[in-house]
C-alpha positions in Angstrom: 28.1 14.4 -35.2 28.2 14.4 -31.4 31.6 16.0 -30.4 33.9 14.0 -28.1 36.9 15.6 -26.0 38.9 14.7 -22.7 39.7 16.5 -19.5 39.9 16.3 -15.9 37.2 16.7 -13.2 38.1 19.7 -11.1 35.3 19.6 -8.5 31.6 18.5 -8.1 29.1 20.9 -8.4 25.7 21.2 -6.5 23.5 18.1 -8.0 26.4 15.9 -8.2 27.9 16.3 -11.4 31.5 16.6 -11.9 33.1 19.9 -13.3 35.3 19.2 -16.3 37.0 22.5 -18.1 37.3 21.2 -21.9 39.9 22.7 -24.1 38.3 25.5 -25.4 38.0 26.7 -21.7 34.0 25.9 -21.4 32.9 24.3 -18.1 30.9 21.3 -18.7 29.1 19.1 -16.3 29.6 15.2 -16.4 27.8 13.0 -14.0 29.3 9.7 -12.6 32.8 11.1 -12.2 34.8 12.0 -9.0 37.5 14.7 -8.6 40.9 14.1 -10.2 39.3 11.5 -12.8 40.6 11.9 -16.4 37.9 11.1 -18.6 36.9 11.0 -22.2 33.4 12.6 -22.6 30.7 13.3 -25.4 29.4 16.8 -25.3 25.6 17.1 -25.5 23.7 19.5 -27.5 21.7 21.9 -25.4 17.9 21.4 -25.5 15.8 23.7 -27.4 14.4 26.4 -25.5 16.9 26.2 -22.5 19.6 28.6 -21.4 21.7 26.3 -19.6 24.6 28.1 -17.7 26.8 25.2 -18.6 27.0 22.6 -21.0 26.6 18.8 -20.0 28.5 15.9 -21.3 28.3 12.0 -21.0 31.1 9.9 -19.9 32.6 7.7 -22.4 35.4 6.3 -20.8 37.6 6.6 -17.5 41.0 7.2 -18.9 42.6 7.6 -15.4 40.9 7.4 -12.0 41.2 10.3 -9.4 42.9 9.4 -6.0 39.7 9.5 -4.2 37.9 7.1 -6.5 36.8 3.6 -5.0 35.1 0.5 -5.9 31.5 1.0 -5.2 30.1 -1.6 -2.9 27.0 -2.0 -4.6 26.6 -4.0 -8.1 23.8 -2.0 -9.6 25.2 1.5 -8.6 25.8 2.1 -12.3 22.1 1.8 -13.2 20.4 2.9 -9.8 19.5 6.5 -9.4 20.0 6.6 -5.6 23.7 6.7 -4.8 25.6 8.8 -7.3 28.4 9.5 -5.3 29.1 5.8 -4.3 32.3 5.8 -6.3 33.9 8.4 -4.2 35.8 7.8 -1.0 33.6 8.7 2.0 35.5 11.3 3.7 36.0 12.9 0.3 32.2 13.0 -0.1 31.9 14.9 3.2 34.9 17.6 1.8 33.0 18.0 -1.6 29.5 18.5 0.0 31.3 21.3 2.3 32.8 23.1 -0.7 29.6 23.0 -2.5 27.6 24.6 0.3 30.4 27.2 1.1 30.6 28.3 -2.6 26.9 28.6 -2.8 26.5 30.9 0.2 30.1 32.7 -0.9 28.5 33.6 -4.0 24.9 34.4 -3.1 26.4 36.8 0.2 29.2 38.3 -1.8 31.9 37.4 0.9 34.1 34.6 1.3 32.5 32.1 3.7 34.7 30.4 6.1 34.7 26.5 5.7 31.7 24.9 7.5 32.1 22.5 10.3 31.6 19.0 8.9 29.7 16.4 10.9 30.6 13.0 9.5 27.9 10.0 9.1 28.0 7.3 11.8 27.5 4.8 9.3 28.5 5.0 5.7 26.5 1.9 4.6 23.3 0.1 6.0 22.5 3.3 7.6 19.1 4.1 6.2 16.1 3.3 8.5 13.6 4.0 6.1 13.4 4.2 2.3 10.5 5.2 -0.5 10.8 2.4 -3.2 8.9 2.0 -6.5 6.5 -1.0 -7.5 5.4 -2.2 -10.5 2.9 -5.1 -11.1 2.1 -6.4 -14.8 -0.5 -9.0 -13.8 2.1 -11.7 -13.7 5.1 -10.7 -11.4 5.8 -7.8 -8.9 8.7 -5.9 -9.1 10.3 -3.6 -6.4 13.2 -1.1 -6.5 14.5 2.3 -7.5 13.9 4.3 -10.6 17.1 4.5 -12.7 18.9 7.9 -12.9 16.8 10.5 -14.9 14.4 7.7 -16.1 11.3 5.6 -14.6 13.2 2.2 -15.6 12.9 0.0 -12.6 16.3 -1.4 -11.0 15.6 -4.3 -8.6 18.7 -4.6 -6.4 19.1 -8.2 -4.8 19.8 -6.0 -1.6 20.4 -2.5 -0.8 23.7 -1.3 0.4 22.5 1.9 2.4 19.2 0.4 3.6 19.2 -1.5 7.1 18.7 -5.4 6.5 15.2 -6.4 6.7 13.6 -3.2 5.2 13.7 -4.2 1.5 12.4 -7.8 2.4 9.6 -6.4 4.3 8.6 -4.0 1.3 9.0 -6.9 -1.2 6.9 -9.4 1.2 4.0 -7.1 1.1 4.3 -6.2 -2.5 4.2 -9.7 -3.4 0.5 -9.9 -2.7 0.0 -7.4 -5.5 0.6 -10.4 -7.9 -2.3 -10.3 -10.4 -2.9 -6.9 -10.5 -1.8 -4.5 -13.0 -0.7 -1.3 -11.4 2.3 0.6 -10.1 3.3 3.2 -7.2 5.3 3.8 -4.3 6.2 1.8 -1.1 7.4 3.5 1.8 9.3 1.1 4.5 10.7 1.8 7.9 10.7 0.6 11.3 7.8 0.9 13.8 7.1 -0.5 17.1 4.8 -3.1 18.7 5.1 -3.7 22.5 8.7 -2.1 22.3 9.7 -4.6 19.7 11.1 -3.1 16.5 9.2 -4.2 13.4 8.8 -2.9 9.8 6.1 -0.7 8.8 5.1 -0.4 5.3 3.1 2.3 3.2 1.8 1.6 -0.1 0.4 4.0 -2.7 -0.6 2.4 -6.0 -2.5 3.9 -9.0 -4.9 0.7 -9.8 -6.9 -1.9 -7.8 -5.5 -4.7 -5.8 -6.2 -8.5 -5.7 -8.8 -9.2 -3.0 -6.6 -11.4 -1.4 -4.2 -8.8 -0.3 -6.4 -7.5 2.5 -6.3 -10.8 4.4 -2.7 -11.2 3.5 -1.5 -7.9 4.9 -3.8 -8.5 8.2 -1.9 -11.9 8.5 1.2 -10.2 8.4 0.4 -7.6 11.1 -1.3 -10.2 13.0 1.7 -12.6 13.1 4.0 -10.1 14.1 5.9 -9.7 10.8 5.0 -6.0 10.3 4.0 -3.5 13.2 1.8 -2.1 10.6 0.8 -1.3 7.2 -1.2 1.6 5.2 -2.5 0.9 1.6 -4.1 3.5 -0.6 -5.5 2.4 -3.9 -6.1 4.8 -6.7 -9.5 6.4 -6.5 -9.9 5.4 -2.9 -11.1 8.1 -0.6 -9.0 7.0 2.5 -6.4 4.3 2.9 -6.9 0.9 4.7 -4.8 0.7 7.8 -3.6 -2.4 9.8 -1.9 -2.2 13.0 0.0 0.9 13.7 1.6 1.8 10.2 3.7 5.1 11.8 7.3 4.7 11.8 9.3 5.1 15.0 12.8 6.7 14.9 15.0 7.0 18.2 15.5 10.7 19.2 18.6 12.7 20.3 17.2 11.7 24.1 17.2 8.1 23.1 13.4 8.0 23.2 10.6 7.0 20.6 10.0 9.8 17.8 6.8 8.8 16.4 6.4 10.0 12.6 3.2 10.1 10.4 2.7 7.1 8.0 4.2 7.9 4.5 5.4 11.1 5.6 8.8 12.8 5.6 11.6 12.1 7.9 15.5 12.1 8.0 17.0 8.9 6.3 18.5 7.4 9.6 17.8 7.6 13.3 21.4 8.7 14.2 21.4 11.4 11.7 18.1 12.7 13.0 19.3 12.7 16.5 22.4 14.1 15.7 21.1 17.1 13.8 18.4 17.9 16.5 21.0 17.8 19.2 22.9 20.2 17.4 20.3 22.6 16.4 19.2 23.0 19.7 22.6 23.9 20.9 23.2 26.6 18.1 19.8 28.2 18.7 21.0 29.0 22.1 17.5 29.5 23.0 17.4 28.9 26.8 14.4 30.7 28.4 13.8 32.3 24.6 10.6 32.4 22.6 11.1 30.3 19.5 9.0 30.1 16.3 9.7 26.8 14.5 8.8 26.6 11.0 8.2 23.4 8.6 8.2 21.4 12.0 7.3 18.1 10.9 6.8 15.4 13.6 8.8 17.4 16.3 12.2 15.9 15.7 13.8 19.4 16.5 10.6 20.8 18.4 11.5 18.3 21.5 15.0 19.3 21.5 14.2 23.0 21.5 11.3 22.4 24.2 13.6 21.3 26.5 15.0 25.1 27.2 12.8 27.2 25.6 8.9 28.4 24.9 8.2 26.8 21.5 5.5 27.3 18.9 5.6 25.6 15.7 4.0 25.4 12.5 3.7 22.6 10.1 1.0 22.1 7.3 0.8 18.3 7.4 -2.3 17.6 10.2 -0.9 14.1 10.8 2.6 15.3 11.5 1.3 17.9 13.9 -0.6 15.4 15.7 2.7 13.0 15.9 4.8 16.1 17.4 1.9 16.8 20.2 2.4 12.9 20.9 6.2 13.3 20.9 5.9 16.2 23.3 3.4 14.6 25.6 5.7 11.3 25.8 8.3 13.4 27.2 6.3 15.8 29.4 7.2 18.8 27.4 4.9 21.8 26.4 5.0 23.4 23.0 2.4 25.0 21.0 2.2 22.9 17.6 -0.3 24.3 15.1 -1.3 23.5 11.7 -0.4 26.0 9.1 1.5 27.0 6.0 4.8 28.2 7.2 5.4 30.0 3.9 2.7 32.4 4.5 2.3 32.6 8.3 3.6 35.6 9.8 6.0 35.5 12.4 5.0 36.6 16.0 6.9 39.7 17.1 7.7 38.1 20.5 9.9 35.4 18.9 13.6 36.3 19.4 14.5 33.2 17.9 13.3 31.3 14.6 14.2 27.6 13.5 13.1 26.5 10.0 13.6 23.2 8.4 12.1 23.8 4.9 11.6 21.2 2.0 14.3 21.2 -1.0 12.3 24.1 -2.5 13.4 26.5 0.4 11.6 29.2 2.3 11.4 32.2 0.0 8.1 33.3 1.8 9.0 32.4 5.4 12.3 34.2 4.8 10.4 37.4 3.9 8.4 37.2 7.0 11.4 36.8 9.1 12.8 39.9 7.5 9.7 41.7 8.7 9.7 40.2 12.0 13.3 41.1 13.0 14.1 38.2 15.4 17.7 38.4 16.7 18.6 34.6 15.5 17.8 32.3 12.7 18.6 28.7 12.2 17.9 27.7 8.8 18.2 23.6 8.3 18.4 22.9 4.6 18.8 19.9 2.5 19.5 21.9 -0.9 22.5 24.4 -1.1 21.1 26.5 -3.8 17.6 27.2 -2.3 19.6 27.9 1.0 21.8 30.4 -0.7 18.7 32.0 -2.4 17.2 32.4 1.0 20.4 33.7 2.9 20.6 36.6 0.3 17.0 37.7 1.3 18.1 37.7 5.1 21.3 39.4 4.3 19.4 42.3 2.7 17.1 42.5 6.0 20.4 43.2 8.1 21.4 39.4 9.0 25.1 38.3 8.8 25.9 34.4 8.6 27.4 33.7 12.0 28.0 29.9 11.9 27.7 27.1 9.2 27.8 23.5 9.5 27.3 20.5 7.2 25.9 16.8 8.1 26.4 13.8 6.1 22.8 12.3 6.5 23.0 10.7 2.9 26.4 9.3 2.6 27.0 8.0 -0.9 24.8 10.5 -2.4 25.3 14.0 -3.8 22.6 15.2 -1.1 23.9 17.1 2.0 22.1 18.7 5.0 23.5 22.1 6.5 22.9 24.3 9.2 23.4 28.0 8.8 23.0 30.5 11.8 21.9 34.1 10.8 22.3 36.8 13.7 20.8 40.2 13.3 23.6 42.8 13.1 23.8 45.0 15.9 23.5 48.8 15.2 26.4 50.8 16.0 25.8 53.9 18.3 27.0 57.1 16.4 
């Protein structure tokens, strides 16, 4: 028999779930709630073989809403796995993100970290200029949407509240030409450019074959100016088929284009990426310095840093490095952009500042290399508070102190947050 109980949501934890303290004093994690909610929950038994630090529970009933609870502007939010904080008022989202980042770092460093500076989002809805969707073709119809929370079930929104208008339609337009096939995969969609005109670009990766008519249909969409470009990779193919220029283009911190690799990683919005790049360059304080940048991607941060510093960057994706070189050349900037694994590459002794922007898994290896090289300043850009905290512990053990901490609302309506932590090497005190 499943045990049920009631409680009040005290806060939100990293990962998005609410923290509820039940009658026996135990802490339970409950998804789909906001701080202040009074809820009835069903406690879930721990899975065999796991040693979870906290119990989990399922929301049965909202008894009384918290003050920050709002009506979500999306009709499928309860089913879709994307916007897990859409029931929380936007400024409260920013506050909870800041609390999570602060708590993680305070615990890791063993000191009470000061509240971070919070950078709000320029837009809370229709802000995404790129997205990754899922496509399923069953031989009769084609469906495009998002996976439900903790599931591979497909949710098909009529429109997406956080995606800029035109992008979902572009993905569906191309995907419709998979009709007749039995396949599934991913569709990445964003904005590209053709002759300075902003047009969608679509990157398709599916497991099986595609109808023969797909190729002409996609070619026609590009020729007609419906798409700036497209790239399609079928299961078993050695390389993708490319039409036009399928690379997304964001507007950088300097209001000039930033070219991204097709299907590659980038921040979800132009405004957010520009805001982050501008602030990272300010926090680096790298005028006339030697900067080593790790996990550099297509150079979104590189071009901001190279305005004032001598920059060497490392990125494992060759296509992203090619884009970084092109983005630098477009601005007449110079930097050494190299292909390499930032997790295993040594830090040059001449680098007195290191800037890194690792994936969600963090940068354990890179932080060990930083500790060995001993640069004076480290600017760590993170999209995952727990791995930032883990890596901060490595830097602290090597003599670095947290000097500044800021959070950026790059993912409104979700539990995800971007943060920038600046670490400085402690100065030796003369005897």
